[in-house]
MIVOBA-290643 format. One line per field, with one value per residue (C-alpha): residue in three letters; x, y, z. Coordinates in steps of 0.02 Angstrom, whole numbers, always signed. Layout:
! MIVOBA-290643
type: ALA	... .
u: X	... .
v: Y	... .
w: Z	... .
***
This chain:
! MIVOBA-290643
type: MET	GLN	ILE	LEU	THR	PRO	HIS	VAL	TYR	TRP	ALA	GLN	ARG	HIS	GLY	GLU	ILE	TYR	LEU	ARG	VAL	GLU	LEU	SER	ASP	ALA	LYS	ASN	VAL	ASN	ILE	SER	LEU	GLN	GLU	SER	GLN	THR	LEU	GLN	PHE	ARG	ALA	GLN	GLY	HIS	GLY	ALA	LYS	GLY	GLU	ASN	PRO	TYR	THR	PHE	SER	LEU	GLU	PHE	LEU	GLU	PRO	VAL	ARG	PRO	GLU	ILE	SER	HIS	LYS	SER	THR	GLN	ARG	GLN	VAL	ASP	ILE	LYS	ILE	LYS	LYS	GLN	GLU	GLU	ARG	TRP	TRP	ASP	ARG	LEU	THR	LEU	GLN	GLU	LYS	LYS	PRO	LEU	PHE	LEU	ALA	PRO	ASP	PHE	ASP	ARG	TRP	LEU	GLU	GLU	SER	ASP	ALA	GLU	MET	GLU	ILE	GLN	THR	LYS	GLU	GLU	GLU	LYS	LEU	ASN	LYS	ILE	SER	VAL	GLU	SER	ARG	VAL	ARG	LYS	ASP	PRO	TYR	LEU	GLY	LEU	LYS	LYS	GLY	TYR	LEU	PHE	MET	TYR	ASN	LEU	VAL	GLN	PHE	LEU	GLY	PHE	SER	TRP	ILE	PHE	VAL	ASN	MET	THR	VAL	ARG	LEU	PHE	ILE	LEU	GLY	GLN	ASP	SER	PHE	TYR	ASP	THR	PHE	HIS	THR	THR	ALA	ASP	MET	MET	TYR	PHE	CYS	GLN	MET	MET	ALA	VAL	LEU	GLU	VAL	ILE	ASN	PRO	LEU	LEU	GLY	LEU	VAL	ARG	THR	GLY	VAL	PHE	PRO	ALA	LEU	ILE	GLN	VAL	ALA	GLY	ARG	ASN	VAL	ILE	LEU	PHE	VAL	ILE	PHE	GLY	SER	LEU	ASP	ASP	MET	GLN	ASN	LYS	PRO	VAL	VAL	PHE	PHE	VAL	PHE	TYR	LEU	TRP	SER	THR	ILE	GLU	ILE	PHE	ARG	TYR	PRO	PHE	TYR	MET	LEU	ALA	CYS	ILE	GLY	THR	ASP	TRP	PRO	MET	LEU	THR	TRP	PHE	ARG	TYR	ASN	LEU	TRP	ILE	PRO	LEU	TYR	PRO	LEU	GLY	VAL	VAL	ALA	GLU	ALA	VAL	ALA	VAL	ILE	GLN	SER	LEU	PRO	ILE	PHE	ASP	GLU	THR	ARG	LEU	PHE	SER	ILE	PRO	LEU	PRO	ALA	GLY	LEU	GLY	HIS	SER	LEU	SER	PHE	SER	TYR	THR	LEU	GLN	LEU	TYR	LEU	VAL	LEU	MET	PHE	LEU	GLY	LEU	PHE	ILE	ASN	PHE	ARG	HIS	LEU	TYR	LYS	LEU	ARG	GLN	ARG	ARG	TYR	ARG	LEU	ARG	LYS	ARG	LYS	ALA	HIS .
u: -1077	-1092	-1006	-902	-866	-721	-732	-675	-626	-609	-542	-512	-409	-449	-359	-356	-459	-387	-462	-407	-469	-467	-397	-246	-113	-205	-156	-205	-261	-358	-414	-497	-588	-741	-799	-684	-804	-834	-699	-696	-593	-556	-429	-398	-361	-410	-559	-707	-765	-596	-485	-592	-606	-674	-744	-830	-881	-891	-969	-886	-976	-870	-746	-570	-406	-362	-194	-232	-95	-110	+0	-33	+29	+4	-146	-230	-232	-206	-274	-240	-348	-330	-483	-501	-549	-470	-616	-701	-834	-989	-986	-888	-1019	-1144	-1286	-1336	-1357	-1186	-1144	-1144	-963	-900	-849	-741	-555	-539	-350	-339	-504	-502	-643	-636	-569	-433	-384	-372	-261	-153	-131	-92	+35	+119	+128	+199	+327	+381	+390	+485	+606	+635	+653	+778	+880	+878	+936	+1073	+1142	+1112	+1102	+1279	+1213	+1110	+1239	+1249	+1059	+1049	+1190	+1101	+936	+1026	+1113	+954	+855	+1001	+1012	+824	+827	+966	+877	+709	+796	+882	+713	+629	+767	+782	+595	+585	+730	+659	+488	+560	+663	+544	+375	+237	+351	+438	+277	+302	+478	+476	+484	+634	+735	+696	+634	+802	+820	+636	+661	+809	+718	+561	+660	+751	+583	+548	+663	+528	+422	+570	+633	+479	+474	+651	+608	+723	+582	+418	+305	+169	+206	+35	+33	+210	+161	+10	+112	+262	+157	+40	+181	+272	+114	+102	+288	+329	+161	+73	+220	+360	+268	+166	+264	+107	+94	+272	+241	+84	+82	+12	+187	+252	+117	+137	+328	+323	+198	+295	+461	+387	+322	+483	+607	+530	+491	+663	+766	+643	+677	+863	+877	+771	+906	+1028	+900	+882	+718	+710	+541	+514	+552	+437	+297	+317	+326	+161	+64	+120	+55	-124	-151	-13	-53	-234	-175	-45	-177	-289	-144	-110	-295	-290	-140	-232	-389	-286	-201	-363	-397	-214	-217	-380	-302	-132	-199	-40	-46	-215	-268	-303	-477	-550	-614	-796	-774	-676	-495	-433	-480	-410	-292	-396	-526	-389	-343	-524	-526	-358	-437	-559	-419	-316	-443	-467	-279	-290	-413	-306	-144	-225	-300	-131	-38	-171	-155	+34	+9	-116	-4	+144	+38	-17	+161	+224	+78	+108	+295	+248	+144 .
v: +2486	+2301	+2183	+2055	+1883	+1772	+1586	+1498	+1313	+1223	+1063	+1003	+892	+846	+999	+1122	+1209	+1254	+1391	+1429	+1599	+1615	+1792	+1829	+1958	+1995	+2156	+2234	+2066	+2090	+1936	+1952	+1838	+1893	+1803	+1655	+1592	+1718	+1747	+1912	+1925	+2081	+2104	+2190	+2073	+1996	+1879	+1819	+1999	+2069	+2184	+2238	+2234	+2065	+2014	+1868	+1811	+1634	+1586	+1421	+1272	+1281	+1404	+1417	+1486	+1668	+1623	+1628	+1612	+1655	+1656	+1755	+1695	+1757	+1642	+1630	+1663	+1510	+1522	+1401	+1402	+1295	+1223	+1252	+1069	+937	+841	+810	+935	+878	+1040	+1203	+1334	+1353	+1376	+1212	+1289	+1308	+1482	+1491	+1548	+1400	+1230	+1080	+1087	+916	+936	+926	+841	+689	+589	+565	+387	+449	+586	+459	+350	+502	+533	+350	+356	+508	+418	+263	+371	+446	+276	+204	+350	+327	+140	+163	+289	+174	+26	+127	+168	+3	-138	-193	-312	-184	-172	-362	-375	-245	-329	-496	-422	-328	-486	-590	-467	-450	-639	-653	-508	-589	-757	-691	-575	-727	-815	-660	-626	-809	-825	-659	-701	-874	-798	-679	-816	-965	-880	-992	-1144	-1075	-1103	-1291	-1307	-1166	-1287	-1382	-1223	-1122	-1243	-1262	-1075	-1060	-1202	-1109	-941	-1016	-1116	-955	-868	-970	-845	-713	-805	-827	-647	-564	-703	-654	-469	-431	-348	-268	-352	-472	-657	-715	-625	-687	-865	-864	-808	-922	-1076	-1045	-1029	-1182	-1287	-1237	-1261	-1420	-1510	-1462	-1437	-1532	-1695	-1710	-1736	-1704	-1528	-1479	-1459	-1354	-1169	-1120	-1147	-1005	-883	-927	-910	-752	-664	-715	-653	-489	-445	-494	-400	-240	-298	-362	-212	-98	-190	-199	-9	+15	-76	+65	+205	+240	+280	+277	+357	+260	+93	+140	+179	+9	-79	-6	-3	-148	-281	-214	-299	-432	-507	-557	-618	-726	-803	-837	-924	-1027	-1074	-1131	-1240	-1319	-1351	-1431	-1545	-1613	-1749	-1800	-1828	-1924	-2036	-2066	-2072	-1981	-1920	-2006	-2047	-2233	-2271	-2420	-2560	-2516	-2336	-2369	-2383	-2204	-2021	-1927	-1783	-1681	-1651	-1570	-1460	-1407	-1347	-1265	-1167	-1087	-1046	-976	-841	-806	-781	-666	-556	-552	-514	-389	-296	-298	-232	-101	-33	-23	+70	+193	+226	+257	+375	+476	+491	+554	+675	+746	+768	+859	+983 .
w: -104	-143	-18	-112	-40	-99	-123	+36	+49	+216	+291	+469	+580	+759	+824	+678	+544	+374	+265	+87	+24	-166	-174	-283	-233	-71	+20	+185	+252	+414	+511	+681	+801	+901	+1058	+1019	+887	+746	+616	+519	+360	+256	+116	-50	-193	-359	-337	-438	-465	-509	-406	-257	-68	-9	+158	+243	+416	+487	+654	+697	+770	+929	+1005	+934	+1000	+968	+889	+702	+573	+389	+236	+77	-92	-269	-286	-115	+71	+183	+360	+502	+659	+814	+900	+1087	+1109	+999	+928	+761	+707	+613	+514	+511	+553	+694	+569	+488	+316	+235	+167	-23	-32	+73	+3	+56	+15	-66	-82	+108	+148	+262	+339	+527	+509	+390	+511	+652	+543	+505	+692	+719	+577	+657	+824	+739	+650	+816	+897	+749	+753	+939	+912	+771	+869	+1019	+916	+834	+1005	+1094	+967	+924	+791	+693	+554	+543	+532	+395	+301	+310	+249	+109	+49	+62	-45	-166	-191	-217	-339	-441	-440	-499	-623	-700	-716	-790	-916	-964	-996	-1089	-1207	-1242	-1275	-1405	-1488	-1481	-1465	-1396	-1403	-1249	-1149	-1148	-1077	-948	-802	-869	-902	-746	-611	-523	-496	-445	-319	-245	-234	-156	-28	+16	+33	+190	+277	+248	+378	+497	+486	+566	+698	+746	+745	+598	+499	+552	+425	+484	+495	+433	+263	+227	+279	+163	+12	+41	+82	-66	-191	-124	-141	-324	-358	-262	-255	-417	-536	-450	-417	-578	-739	-841	-770	-810	-997	-983	-1033	-863	-789	-898	-840	-656	-660	-765	-651	-495	-564	-629	-456	-368	-478	-408	-231	-181	-240	-150	+14	-28	-45	+111	+210	+168	+188	+2	-85	-275	-319	-482	-398	-253	-376	-461	-292	-230	-394	-505	-386	-403	-572	-560	-390	-432	-604	-518	-403	-554	-643	-487	-478	-660	-620	-473	-577	-717	-590	-513	-645	-643	-454	-473	-606	-526	-346	-294	-112	-90	+88	+121	+189	+281	+168	+197	+140	-20	-70	-40	-34	-183	-150	-271	-133	-28	-176	-200	-20	-53	-197	-76	+46	-98	-138	+48	+58	-94	+0	+159	+67	-50	+99	+188	+35	+0	+178	+156	-7	+69	+219	+104	-1	+151	+216	+47	+32	+205	+168	+8	+106 .
***
């Protein structure tokens, strides 16, 4: 009689092995462990060769614990095995050549570094939970802090929403003509919002939020240079179309970011808003930096001509050092800041994705 073998998919964590046996409507499932290292599987079910008995044997790379749990569904048999020693295996089986019926389970597959990050995330979750519970019991100002953060994010959301709606309506009514008076119609509100944004550097310093100080400082300082130095101090820049693109990209990002943080203050998660928060910035954030860079480049000849903010030099070295040289250095730092902030935001997005995926399992 021919021995039939089902398709088996595997994945691991530091302390566990997961096997997924492709056997539908499995009956009489018999799983045994020999000498703490060899797994024997037998069952009746519908596999690649139809309704038949199926069996396979796996000699693991290292010993495992005898407690083996399994769950049969209409589509498969899931097996969970605990390693005797919690460490990462280079492969599943003792023999180097992988059995033909065995393949990686990419739905659960993690590299060793990813698994370590998952463990770190679990530990951080536990610490955060303990921290939150502790603060709820001991911090008499927790409600006041949350109220302050909620109101701050609400005010910023309303401010950037006003800018976004104003620019959108004017774009539909005036078309390209709206590009040339964006600064004069929205600058006051943008000044207010960006001055308020300084609190995003102060809040983590005071321990009100857990975000890093440096990424927030880069973003706030970079935007304020564009707004106050490039646009605010040069009348010739205020009528250029680049102002429209910079303001529109900023406001588009913020009308999703601030309500996300606002709802987080009251423990609410709106899945669609969360998706926009962690995905929309991927195209918009680099586009915003490019628009800011265009604004800086367009301002260089104006600073050279007006000598505004120029640095006086001794008589033997010339009259003054143009501020445009400082802005050229700033351009390099701008793209360095883009890399740092993009990396920071991408890590937040990946961590969020892993947490949601683990909750789904």
